PQR file with spaces between the fields and no chain letter, atoms N, CA, C, O and H, PARSE charges and radii, in Angstrom:
ATOM       1  N    UNK     1     -16.750    1.614   17.085 -0.4000 1.5000
ATOM       2  CA   UNK     1     -15.591    2.416   17.392 -0.0000 2.0000
ATOM       3  C    UNK     1     -15.642    3.687   16.544  0.5500 1.7000
ATOM       4  O    UNK     1     -15.924    3.624   15.347 -0.5500 1.4000
ATOM       5  N    UNK     2     -15.377    4.809   17.143 -0.4000 1.5000
ATOM       6  CA   UNK     2     -15.466    6.089   16.450 -0.0000 2.0000
ATOM       7  C    UNK     2     -14.075    6.662   16.195  0.5500 1.7000
ATOM       8  O    UNK     2     -13.087    6.222   16.783 -0.5500 1.4000
ATOM       9  H    UNK     2     -15.148    4.860   18.115  0.4000 1.0000
ATOM      10  N    UNK     3     -14.021    7.637   15.319 -0.4000 1.5000
ATOM      11  CA   UNK     3     -12.767    8.311   14.998 -0.0000 2.0000
ATOM      12  C    UNK     3     -12.396    9.262   16.140  0.5500 1.7000
ATOM      13  O    UNK     3     -13.270    9.874   16.754 -0.5500 1.4000
ATOM      14  H    UNK     3     -14.823    7.995   14.841  0.4000 1.0000
ATOM      15  N    UNK     4     -11.093    9.380   16.420 -0.4000 1.5000
ATOM      16  CA   UNK     4     -10.674   10.306   17.484 -0.0000 2.0000
ATOM      17  C    UNK     4     -10.939   11.757   17.100  0.5500 1.7000
ATOM      18  O    UNK     4     -10.848   12.137   15.933 -0.5500 1.4000
ATOM      19  H    UNK     4     -10.383    8.883   15.921  0.4000 1.0000
ATOM      20  N    UNK     5     -11.267   12.549   18.100 -0.4000 1.5000
ATOM      21  CA   UNK     5     -11.543   13.964   17.878 -0.0000 2.0000
ATOM      22  C    UNK     5     -10.271   14.786   17.805  0.5500 1.7000
ATOM      23  O    UNK     5      -9.169   14.242   17.868 -0.5500 1.4000
ATOM      24  H    UNK     5     -11.342   12.240   19.049  0.4000 1.0000
ATOM      25  N    UNK     6     -10.422   16.094   17.671 -0.4000 1.5000
ATOM      26  CA   UNK     6      -9.290   16.997   17.535 -0.0000 2.0000
ATOM      27  C    UNK     6      -8.367   16.992   18.734  0.5500 1.7000
ATOM      28  O    UNK     6      -7.146   16.975   18.582 -0.5500 1.4000
ATOM      29  H    UNK     6     -11.317   16.536   17.619  0.4000 1.0000
ATOM      30  N    UNK     7      -8.943   17.008   19.929 -0.4000 1.5000
ATOM      31  CA   UNK     7      -8.127   17.012   21.144 -0.0000 2.0000
ATOM      32  C    UNK     7      -7.356   15.713   21.283  0.5500 1.7000
ATOM      33  O    UNK     7      -6.188   15.715   21.673 -0.5500 1.4000
ATOM      34  H    UNK     7      -9.935   17.023   20.053  0.4000 1.0000
ATOM      35  N    UNK     8      -8.012   14.598   20.963 -0.4000 1.5000
ATOM      36  CA   UNK     8      -7.356   13.306   21.066 -0.0000 2.0000
ATOM      37  C    UNK     8      -6.202   13.192   20.064  0.5500 1.7000
ATOM      38  O    UNK     8      -5.147   12.650   20.390 -0.5500 1.4000
ATOM      39  H    UNK     8      -8.961   14.597   20.646  0.4000 1.0000
ATOM      40  N    UNK     9      -6.404   13.700   18.854 -0.4000 1.5000
ATOM      41  CA   UNK     9      -5.328   13.688   17.866 -0.0000 2.0000
ATOM      42  C    UNK     9      -4.151   14.550   18.304  0.5500 1.7000
ATOM      43  O    UNK     9      -2.995   14.202   18.063 -0.5500 1.4000
ATOM      44  H    UNK     9      -7.262   14.141   18.589  0.4000 1.0000
ATOM      45  N    UNK    10      -4.448   15.670   18.943 -0.4000 1.5000
ATOM      46  CA   UNK    10      -3.398   16.549   19.449 -0.0000 2.0000
ATOM      47  C    UNK    10      -2.575   15.854   20.527  0.5500 1.7000
ATOM      48  O    UNK    10      -1.349   15.959   20.540 -0.5500 1.4000
ATOM      49  H    UNK    10      -5.387   15.953   19.139  0.4000 1.0000
ATOM      50  N    UNK    11      -3.239   15.151   21.422 -0.4000 1.5000
ATOM      51  CA   UNK    11      -2.534   14.414   22.486 -0.0000 2.0000
ATOM      52  C    UNK    11      -1.670   13.318   21.873  0.5500 1.7000
ATOM      53  O    UNK    11      -0.532   13.124   22.301 -0.5500 1.4000
ATOM      54  H    UNK    11      -4.235   15.065   21.412  0.4000 1.0000
ATOM      55  N    UNK    12      -2.184   12.604   20.887 -0.4000 1.5000
ATOM      56  CA   UNK    12      -1.407   11.554   20.221 -0.0000 2.0000
ATOM      57  C    UNK    12      -0.182   12.153   19.534  0.5500 1.7000
ATOM      58  O    UNK    12       0.909   11.588   19.608 -0.5500 1.4000
ATOM      59  H    UNK    12      -3.108   12.762   20.539  0.4000 1.0000
ATOM      60  N    UNK    13      -0.356   13.291   18.869 -0.4000 1.5000
ATOM      61  CA   UNK    13       0.766   13.955   18.195 -0.0000 2.0000
ATOM      62  C    UNK    13       1.832   14.386   19.198  0.5500 1.7000
ATOM      63  O    UNK    13       3.026   14.242   18.933 -0.5500 1.4000
ATOM      64  H    UNK    13      -1.242   13.750   18.809  0.4000 1.0000
ATOM      65  N    UNK    14       1.415   14.908   20.334 -0.4000 1.5000
ATOM      66  CA   UNK    14       2.385   15.313   21.371 -0.0000 2.0000
ATOM      67  C    UNK    14       3.137   14.115   21.927  0.5500 1.7000
ATOM      68  O    UNK    14       4.340   14.201   22.173 -0.5500 1.4000
ATOM      69  H    UNK    14       0.446   15.024   20.549  0.4000 1.0000
ATOM      70  N    UNK    15       2.446   13.003   22.127 -0.4000 1.5000
ATOM      71  CA   UNK    15       3.106   11.797   22.628 -0.0000 2.0000
ATOM      72  C    UNK    15       4.148   11.308   21.624  0.5500 1.7000
ATOM      73  O    UNK    15       5.252   10.923   22.009 -0.5500 1.4000
ATOM      74  H    UNK    15       1.469   12.934   21.927  0.4000 1.0000
ATOM      75  N    UNK    16       3.797   11.321   20.336 -0.4000 1.5000
ATOM      76  CA   UNK    16       4.742   10.904   19.293 -0.0000 2.0000
ATOM      77  C    UNK    16       5.944   11.840   19.266  0.5500 1.7000
ATOM      78  O    UNK    16       7.079   11.388   19.113 -0.5500 1.4000
ATOM      79  H    UNK    16       2.901   11.634   20.023  0.4000 1.0000
ATOM      80  N    UNK    17       5.704   13.134   19.413 -0.4000 1.5000
ATOM      81  CA   UNK    17       6.793   14.111   19.429 -0.0000 2.0000
ATOM      82  C    UNK    17       7.734   13.865   20.607  0.5500 1.7000
ATOM      83  O    UNK    17       8.952   13.956   20.458 -0.5500 1.4000
ATOM      84  H    UNK    17       4.782   13.501   19.537  0.4000 1.0000
ATOM      85  N    UNK    18       7.184   13.558   21.754 -0.4000 1.5000
ATOM      86  CA   UNK    18       8.006   13.301   22.939 -0.0000 2.0000
ATOM      87  C    UNK    18       8.795   12.004   22.774  0.5500 1.7000
ATOM      88  O    UNK    18       9.975   11.945   23.122 -0.5500 1.4000
ATOM      89  H    UNK    18       6.194   13.484   21.875  0.4000 1.0000
ATOM      90  N    UNK    19       8.153   10.972   22.247 -0.4000 1.5000
ATOM      91  CA   UNK    19       8.815    9.674   22.114 -0.0000 2.0000
ATOM      92  C    UNK    19       9.934    9.683   21.076  0.5500 1.7000
ATOM      93  O    UNK    19      11.013    9.148   21.332 -0.5500 1.4000
ATOM      94  H    UNK    19       7.195   11.019   21.965  0.4000 1.0000
ATOM      95  N    UNK    20       9.698   10.274   19.924 -0.4000 1.5000
ATOM      96  CA   UNK    20      10.660   10.185   18.838 -0.0000 2.0000
ATOM      97  C    UNK    20      11.491   11.444   18.646  0.5500 1.7000
ATOM      98  O    UNK    20      12.553   11.374   18.026 -0.5500 1.4000
ATOM      99  H    UNK    20       8.822   10.709   19.715  0.4000 1.0000
ATOM     100  N    UNK    21      11.064   12.558   19.138 -0.4000 1.5000
ATOM     101  CA   UNK    21      11.796   13.799   18.959 -0.0000 2.0000
ATOM     102  C    UNK    21      11.496   14.430   17.602  0.5500 1.7000
ATOM     103  O    UNK    21      11.023   13.758   16.685 -0.5500 1.4000
ATOM     104  H    UNK    21      10.201   12.614   19.641  0.4000 1.0000
ATOM     105  N    UNK    22      11.770   15.700   17.488 -0.4000 1.5000
ATOM     106  CA   UNK    22      11.439   16.453   16.279 -0.0000 2.0000
ATOM     107  C    UNK    22      12.244   16.058   15.060  0.5500 1.7000
ATOM     108  O    UNK    22      11.770   16.204   13.934 -0.5500 1.4000
ATOM     109  H    UNK    22      12.155   16.246   18.233  0.4000 1.0000
ATOM     110  N    UNK    23      13.456   15.559   15.262 -0.4000 1.5000
ATOM     111  CA   UNK    23      14.317   15.244   14.121 -0.0000 2.0000
ATOM     112  C    UNK    23      13.984   13.889   13.499  0.5500 1.7000
ATOM     113  O    UNK    23      14.220   13.682   12.309 -0.5500 1.4000
ATOM     114  H    UNK    23      13.841   15.441   16.177  0.4000 1.0000
ATOM     115  N    UNK    24      13.447   12.982   14.278 -0.4000 1.5000
ATOM     116  CA   UNK    24      13.161   11.632   13.772 -0.0000 2.0000
ATOM     117  C    UNK    24      11.828   11.538   13.032  0.5500 1.7000
ATOM     118  O    UNK    24      11.648   10.639   12.211 -0.5500 1.4000
ATOM     119  H    UNK    24      13.256   13.150   15.245  0.4000 1.0000
ATOM     120  N    UNK    25      10.910   12.430   13.300 -0.4000 1.5000
ATOM     121  CA   UNK    25       9.565   12.335   12.727 -0.0000 2.0000
ATOM     122  C    UNK    25       9.587   12.418   11.191  0.5500 1.7000
ATOM     123  O    UNK    25       8.893   11.622   10.558 -0.5500 1.4000
ATOM     124  H    UNK    25      11.056   13.161   13.967  0.4000 1.0000
ATOM     125  N    UNK    26      10.340   13.331   10.551 -0.4000 1.5000
ATOM     126  CA   UNK    26      10.373   13.325    9.080 -0.0000 2.0000
ATOM     127  C    UNK    26      10.930   12.016    8.503  0.5500 1.7000
ATOM     128  O    UNK    26      10.459   11.540    7.470 -0.5500 1.4000
ATOM     129  H    UNK    26      10.903   13.978   11.065  0.4000 1.0000
ATOM     130  N    UNK    27      11.925   11.444    9.168 -0.4000 1.5000
ATOM     131  CA   UNK    27      12.476   10.175    8.703 -0.0000 2.0000
ATOM     132  C    UNK    27      11.435    9.061    8.810  0.5500 1.7000
ATOM     133  O    UNK    27      11.316    8.228    7.912 -0.5500 1.4000
ATOM     134  H    UNK    27      12.308   11.831   10.007  0.4000 1.0000
ATOM     135  N    UNK    28      10.688    9.049    9.906 -0.4000 1.5000
ATOM     136  CA   UNK    28       9.643    8.041   10.078 -0.0000 2.0000
ATOM     137  C    UNK    28       8.544    8.196    9.028  0.5500 1.7000
ATOM     138  O    UNK    28       8.055    7.206    8.483 -0.5500 1.4000
ATOM     139  H    UNK    28      10.785    9.726   10.636  0.4000 1.0000
ATOM     140  N    UNK    29       8.158    9.439    8.747 -0.4000 1.5000
ATOM     141  CA   UNK    29       7.124    9.686    7.745 -0.0000 2.0000
ATOM     142  C    UNK    29       7.603    9.268    6.355  0.5500 1.7000
ATOM     143  O    UNK    29       6.831    8.711    5.574 -0.5500 1.4000
ATOM     144  H    UNK    29       8.555   10.243    9.190  0.4000 1.0000
ATOM     145  N    UNK    30       8.866    9.532    6.046 -0.4000 1.5000
ATOM     146  CA   UNK    30       9.417    9.144    4.749 -0.0000 2.0000
ATOM     147  C    UNK    30       9.430    7.623    4.613  0.5500 1.7000
ATOM     148  O    UNK    30       9.075    7.088    3.563 -0.5500 1.4000
ATOM     149  H    UNK    30       9.493    9.984    6.680  0.4000 1.0000
ATOM     150  N    UNK    31       9.835    6.938    5.660 -0.4000 1.5000
ATOM     151  CA   UNK    31       9.843    5.474    5.642 -0.0000 2.0000
ATOM     152  C    UNK    31       8.448    4.897    5.500  0.5500 1.7000
ATOM     153  O    UNK    31       8.243    3.922    4.776 -0.5500 1.4000
ATOM     154  H    UNK    31      10.124    7.373    6.513  0.4000 1.0000
ATOM     155  N    UNK    32       7.496    5.492    6.183 -0.4000 1.5000
ATOM     156  CA   UNK    32       6.106    5.043    6.089 -0.0000 2.0000
ATOM     157  C    UNK    32       5.568    5.265    4.681  0.5500 1.7000
ATOM     158  O    UNK    32       4.884    4.399    4.135 -0.5500 1.4000
ATOM     159  H    UNK    32       7.663    6.283    6.771  0.4000 1.0000
ATOM     160  N    UNK    33       5.867    6.406    4.094 -0.4000 1.5000
ATOM     161  CA   UNK    33       5.410    6.708    2.740 -0.0000 2.0000
ATOM     162  C    UNK    33       5.996    5.759    1.711  0.5500 1.7000
ATOM     163  O    UNK    33       5.285    5.296    0.819 -0.5500 1.4000
ATOM     164  H    UNK    33       6.422    7.110    4.538  0.4000 1.0000
ATOM     165  N    UNK    34       7.290    5.463    1.823 -0.4000 1.5000
ATOM     166  CA   UNK    34       7.898    4.544    0.860 -0.0000 2.0000
ATOM     167  C    UNK    34       7.370    3.130    1.059  0.5500 1.7000
ATOM     168  O    UNK    34       7.249    2.377    0.093 -0.5500 1.4000
ATOM     169  H    UNK    34       7.867    5.839    2.548  0.4000 1.0000
ATOM     170  N    UNK    35       7.058    2.762    2.284 -0.4000 1.5000
ATOM     171  CA   UNK    35       6.473    1.442    2.541 -0.0000 2.0000
ATOM     172  C    UNK    35       5.102    1.302    1.905  0.5500 1.7000
ATOM     173  O    UNK    35       4.788    0.269    1.314 -0.5500 1.4000
ATOM     174  H    UNK    35       7.157    3.374    3.068  0.4000 1.0000
ATOM     175  N    UNK    36       4.293    2.330    2.026 -0.4000 1.5000
ATOM     176  CA   UNK    36       2.955    2.315    1.408 -0.0000 2.0000
ATOM     177  C    UNK    36       3.080    2.274   -0.109  0.5500 1.7000
ATOM     178  O    UNK    36       2.329    1.559   -0.773 -0.5500 1.4000
ATOM     179  H    UNK    36       4.548    3.169    2.507  0.4000 1.0000
ATOM     180  N    UNK    37       4.025    3.036   -0.666 -0.4000 1.5000
ATOM     181  CA   UNK    37       4.230    3.045   -2.120 -0.0000 2.0000
ATOM     182  C    UNK    37       4.648    1.663   -2.613  0.5500 1.7000
ATOM     183  O    UNK    37       4.136    1.189   -3.628 -0.5500 1.4000
ATOM     184  H    UNK    37       4.635    3.617   -0.127  0.4000 1.0000
ATOM     185  N    UNK    38       5.572    1.013   -1.908 -0.4000 1.5000
ATOM     186  CA   UNK    38       6.007   -0.322   -2.300 -0.0000 2.0000
ATOM     187  C    UNK    38       4.861   -1.323   -2.213  0.5500 1.7000
ATOM     188  O    UNK    38       4.732   -2.199   -3.069 -0.5500 1.4000
ATOM     189  H    UNK    38       5.987    1.398   -1.084  0.4000 1.0000
ATOM     190  N    UNK    39       4.036   -1.199   -1.191 -0.4000 1.5000
ATOM     191  CA   UNK    39       2.896   -2.092   -1.022 -0.0000 2.0000
ATOM     192  C    UNK    39       1.918   -1.944   -2.191  0.5500 1.7000
ATOM     193  O    UNK    39       1.447   -2.940   -2.739 -0.5500 1.4000
ATOM     194  H    UNK    39       4.140   -0.488   -0.496  0.4000 1.0000
ATOM     195  N    UNK    40       1.613   -0.696   -2.570 -0.4000 1.5000
ATOM     196  CA   UNK    40       0.706   -0.458   -3.694 -0.0000 2.0000
ATOM     197  C    UNK    40       1.293   -0.994   -4.996  0.5500 1.7000
ATOM     198  O    UNK    40       0.571   -1.574   -5.808 -0.5500 1.4000
ATOM     199  H    UNK    40       1.995    0.113   -2.125  0.4000 1.0000
ATOM     200  N    UNK    41       2.592   -0.806   -5.201 -0.4000 1.5000
ATOM     201  CA   UNK    41       3.230   -1.324   -6.406 -0.0000 2.0000
ATOM     202  C    UNK    41       3.162   -2.848   -6.448  0.5500 1.7000
ATOM     203  O    UNK    41       2.943   -3.430   -7.510 -0.5500 1.4000
ATOM     204  H    UNK    41       3.178   -0.335   -4.541  0.4000 1.0000
ATOM     205  N    UNK    42       3.346   -3.487   -5.311 -0.4000 1.5000
ATOM     206  CA   UNK    42       3.263   -4.944   -5.263 -0.0000 2.0000
ATOM     207  C    UNK    42       1.849   -5.412   -5.576  0.5500 1.7000
ATOM     208  O    UNK    42       1.672   -6.408   -6.278 -0.5500 1.4000
ATOM     209  H    UNK    42       3.524   -3.013   -4.448  0.4000 1.0000
ATOM     210  N    UNK    43       0.850   -4.717   -5.073 -0.4000 1.5000
ATOM     211  CA   UNK    43      -0.531   -5.090   -5.377 -0.0000 2.0000
ATOM     212  C    UNK    43      -0.819   -4.931   -6.859  0.5500 1.7000
ATOM     213  O    UNK    43      -1.451   -5.798   -7.462 -0.5500 1.4000
ATOM     214  H    UNK    43       0.994   -3.908   -4.503  0.4000 1.0000
ATOM     215  N    UNK    44      -0.368   -3.846   -7.449 -0.4000 1.5000
ATOM     216  CA   UNK    44      -0.604   -3.606   -8.873 -0.0000 2.0000
ATOM     217  C    UNK    44       0.120   -4.628   -9.738  0.5500 1.7000
ATOM     218  O    UNK    44      -0.431   -5.070  -10.747 -0.5500 1.4000
ATOM     219  H    UNK    44       0.146   -3.142   -6.958  0.4000 1.0000
ATOM     220  N    UNK    45       1.329   -5.012   -9.376 -0.4000 1.5000
ATOM     221  CA   UNK    45       2.064   -5.988  -10.182 -0.0000 2.0000
ATOM     222  C    UNK    45       1.408   -7.362  -10.085  0.5500 1.7000
ATOM     223  O    UNK    45       1.412   -8.109  -11.063 -0.5500 1.4000
ATOM     224  H    UNK    45       1.777   -4.653   -8.557  0.4000 1.0000
ATOM     225  N    UNK    46       0.842   -7.713   -8.921 -0.4000 1.5000
ATOM     226  CA   UNK    46       0.130   -8.977   -8.785 -0.0000 2.0000
ATOM     227  C    UNK    46      -1.108   -8.999   -9.666  0.5500 1.7000
ATOM     228  O    UNK    46      -1.417  -10.020  -10.280 -0.5500 1.4000
ATOM     229  H    UNK    46       0.838   -7.106   -8.126  0.4000 1.0000
ATOM     230  N    UNK    47      -1.820   -7.875   -9.734 -0.4000 1.5000
ATOM     231  CA   UNK    47      -3.005   -7.792  -10.586 -0.0000 2.0000
ATOM     232  C    UNK    47      -2.609   -7.908  -12.056  0.5500 1.7000
ATOM     233  O    UNK    47      -3.316   -8.543  -12.839 -0.5500 1.4000
ATOM     234  H    UNK    47      -1.569   -7.045   -9.235  0.4000 1.0000
ATOM     235  N    UNK    48      -1.486   -7.300  -12.436 -0.4000 1.5000
ATOM     236  CA   UNK    48      -1.020   -7.371  -13.824 -0.0000 2.0000
ATOM     237  C    UNK    48      -0.659   -8.813  -14.186  0.5500 1.7000
ATOM     238  O    UNK    48      -0.990   -9.284  -15.274 -0.5500 1.4000
ATOM     239  H    UNK    48      -0.912   -6.784  -11.799  0.4000 1.0000
ATOM     240  N    UNK    49       0.022   -9.514  -13.268 -0.4000 1.5000
ATOM     241  CA   UNK    49       0.401  -10.899  -13.531 -0.0000 2.0000
ATOM     242  C    UNK    49      -0.830  -11.784  -13.641  0.5500 1.7000
ATOM     243  O    UNK    49      -0.881  -12.668  -14.496 -0.5500 1.4000
ATOM     244  H    UNK    49       0.291   -9.131  -12.384  0.4000 1.0000
ATOM     245  N    UNK    50      -1.820  -11.558  -12.788 -0.4000 1.5000
ATOM     246  CA   UNK    50      -3.050  -12.328  -12.836 -0.0000 2.0000
ATOM     247  C    UNK    50      -3.772  -12.106  -14.159  0.5500 1.7000
ATOM     248  O    UNK    50      -4.297  -13.048  -14.752 -0.5500 1.4000
ATOM     249  H    UNK    50      -1.779  -10.840  -12.094  0.4000 1.0000
ATOM     250  N    UNK    51      -3.798  -10.861  -14.618 -0.4000 1.5000
ATOM     251  CA   UNK    51      -4.439  -10.538  -15.890 -0.0000 2.0000
ATOM     252  C    UNK    51      -3.701  -11.207  -17.049  0.5500 1.7000
ATOM     253  O    UNK    51      -4.335  -11.731  -17.965 -0.5500 1.4000
ATOM     254  H    UNK    51      -3.372  -10.095  -14.136  0.4000 1.0000
ATOM     255  N    UNK    52      -2.376  -11.193  -17.016 -0.4000 1.5000
ATOM     256  CA   UNK    52      -1.593  -11.811  -18.087 -0.0000 2.0000
ATOM     257  C    UNK    52      -1.827  -13.316  -18.137  0.5500 1.7000
ATOM     258  O    UNK    52      -1.943  -13.882  -19.224 -0.5500 1.4000
ATOM     259  H    UNK    52      -1.862  -10.767  -16.272  0.4000 1.0000
ATOM     260  N    UNK    53      -1.899  -13.969  -16.987 -0.4000 1.5000
ATOM     261  CA   UNK    53      -2.143  -15.407  -16.943 -0.0000 2.0000
ATOM     262  C    UNK    53      -3.525  -15.718  -17.496  0.5500 1.7000
ATOM     263  O    UNK    53      -3.684  -16.670  -18.260 -0.5500 1.4000
ATOM     264  H    UNK    53      -1.805  -13.508  -16.105  0.4000 1.0000
ATOM     265  N    UNK    54      -4.524  -14.934  -17.122 -0.4000 1.5000
ATOM     266  CA   UNK    54      -5.885  -15.152  -17.607 -0.0000 2.0000
ATOM     267  C    UNK    54      -5.949  -14.952  -19.118  0.5500 1.7000
ATOM     268  O    UNK    54      -6.617  -15.718  -19.812 -0.5500 1.4000
ATOM     269  H    UNK    54      -4.396  -14.161  -16.501  0.4000 1.0000
ATOM     270  N    UNK    55      -5.270  -13.940  -19.634 -0.4000 1.5000
ATOM     271  CA   UNK    55      -5.254  -13.700  -21.077 -0.0000 2.0000
ATOM     272  C    UNK    55      -4.554  -14.840  -21.814  0.5500 1.7000
ATOM     273  O    UNK    55      -4.992  -15.242  -22.892 -0.5500 1.4000
ATOM     274  H    UNK    55      -4.727  -13.317  -19.070  0.4000 1.0000
ATOM     275  N    UNK    56      -3.483  -15.356  -21.248 -0.4000 1.5000
ATOM     276  CA   UNK    56      -2.761  -16.462  -21.871 -0.0000 2.0000
ATOM     277  C    UNK    56      -3.636  -17.709  -21.926  0.5500 1.7000
ATOM     278  O    UNK    56      -3.639  -18.422  -22.930 -0.5500 1.4000
ATOM     279  H    UNK    56      -3.127  -15.030  -20.372  0.4000 1.0000
ATOM     280  N    UNK    57      -4.376  -17.976  -20.855 -0.4000 1.5000
ATOM     281  CA   UNK    57      -5.263  -19.131  -20.841 -0.0000 2.0000
ATOM     282  C    UNK    57      -6.374  -18.968  -21.876  0.5500 1.7000
ATOM     283  O    UNK    57      -6.718  -19.921  -22.575 -0.5500 1.4000
ATOM     284  H    UNK    57      -4.374  -17.397  -20.039  0.4000 1.0000
ATOM     285  N    UNK    58      -6.931  -17.770  -21.972 -0.4000 1.5000
ATOM     286  CA   UNK    58      -7.990  -17.509  -22.943 -0.0000 2.0000
ATOM     287  C    UNK    58      -7.465  -17.689  -24.364  0.5500 1.7000
ATOM     288  O    UNK    58      -8.139  -18.287  -25.202 -0.5500 1.4000
ATOM     289  H    UNK    58      -6.652  -16.996  -21.404  0.4000 1.0000
ATOM     290  N    UNK    59      -6.273  -17.179  -24.637 -0.4000 1.5000
ATOM     291  CA   UNK    59      -5.663  -17.316  -25.955 -0.0000 2.0000
ATOM     292  C    UNK    59      -5.404  -18.783  -26.275  0.5500 1.7000
ATOM     293  O    UNK    59      -5.645  -19.229  -27.397 -0.5500 1.4000
ATOM     294  H    UNK    59      -5.726  -16.693  -23.956  0.4000 1.0000
ATOM     295  N    UNK    60      -4.916  -19.529  -25.296 -0.4000 1.5000
ATOM     296  CA   UNK    60      -4.650  -20.948  -25.504 -0.0000 2.0000
ATOM     297  C    UNK    60      -5.943  -21.702  -25.800  0.5500 1.7000
ATOM     298  O    UNK    60      -5.963  -22.574  -26.668 -0.5500 1.4000
ATOM     299  H    UNK    60      -4.720  -19.167  -24.385  0.4000 1.0000
ATOM     300  N    UNK    61      -7.006  -21.382  -25.101 -0.4000 1.5000
ATOM     301  CA   UNK    61      -8.285  -22.047  -25.343 -0.0000 2.0000
ATOM     302  C    UNK    61      -8.819  -21.725  -26.731  0.5500 1.7000
ATOM     303  O    UNK    61      -9.329  -22.611  -27.418 -0.5500 1.4000
ATOM     304  H    UNK    61      -6.990  -20.673  -24.396  0.4000 1.0000
ATOM     305  N    UNK    62      -8.708  -20.467  -27.154 -0.4000 1.5000
ATOM     306  CA   UNK    62      -9.183  -20.072  -28.475 -0.0000 2.0000
ATOM     307  C    UNK    62      -8.364  -20.759  -29.566  0.5500 1.7000
ATOM     308  O    UNK    62      -8.915  -21.176  -30.585 -0.5500 1.4000
ATOM     309  H    UNK    62      -8.294  -19.747  -26.596  0.4000 1.0000
ATOM     310  N    UNK    63      -7.069  -20.878  -29.362 -0.4000 1.5000
ATOM     311  CA   UNK    63      -6.196  -21.520  -30.338 -0.0000 2.0000
ATOM     312  C    UNK    63      -6.553  -22.998  -30.462  0.5500 1.7000
ATOM     313  O    UNK    63      -6.581  -23.524  -31.575 -0.5500 1.4000
ATOM     314  H    UNK    63      -6.621  -20.540  -28.534  0.4000 1.0000
ATOM     315  N    UNK    64      -6.822  -23.669  -29.375 -0.4000 1.5000
ATOM     316  CA   UNK    64      -7.175  -25.081  -29.410 -0.0000 2.0000
ATOM     317  C    UNK    64      -8.518  -25.305  -30.068  0.5500 1.7000
ATOM     318  O    UNK    64      -8.712  -26.333  -30.718 -0.5500 1.4000
ATOM     319  H    UNK    64      -6.799  -23.242  -28.471  0.4000 1.0000
ATOM     320  N    UNK    65      -9.453  -24.378  -29.924 -0.4000 1.5000
ATOM     321  CA   UNK    65     -10.761  -24.510  -30.543 -0.0000 2.0000
ATOM     322  C    UNK    65     -10.686  -24.373  -32.048  0.5500 1.7000
ATOM     323  O    UNK    65     -11.469  -25.008  -32.754 -0.5500 1.4000
ATOM     324  H    UNK    65      -9.295  -23.544  -29.397  0.4000 1.0000
ATOM     325  N    UNK    66      -9.766  -23.561  -32.566 -0.4000 1.5000
ATOM     326  CA   UNK    66      -9.646  -23.351  -34.004 -0.0000 2.0000
ATOM     327  C    UNK    66      -9.070  -24.565  -34.707  0.5500 1.7000
ATOM     328  O    UNK    66      -9.354  -24.785  -35.885 -0.5500 1.4000
ATOM     329  H    UNK    66      -9.130  -23.045  -31.992  0.4000 1.0000
ATOM     330  N    UNK    67      -8.285  -25.341  -34.028 -0.4000 1.5000
ATOM     331  CA   UNK    67      -7.617  -26.506  -34.638 -0.0000 2.0000
ATOM     332  C    UNK    67      -8.559  -27.633  -34.752  0.5500 1.7000
ATOM     333  O    UNK    67      -8.188  -28.701  -35.239 -0.5500 1.4000
ATOM     334  H    UNK    67      -8.054  -25.163  -33.071  0.4000 1.0000
């Protein structure tokens, strides 16, 4: 599957303009942007939690070895 060309993108943009109207498009873009931002934040927080759990396990293992 290939990427759409310039003419195809123009046709898609015109269809979106007709379907949603000029006033709704900025609202849709804002909603899409905030959704992507929330998704990225959720991914980053999951990675942070995973790292914290791994560090806690490593610390616990080191503490048990010293005793």
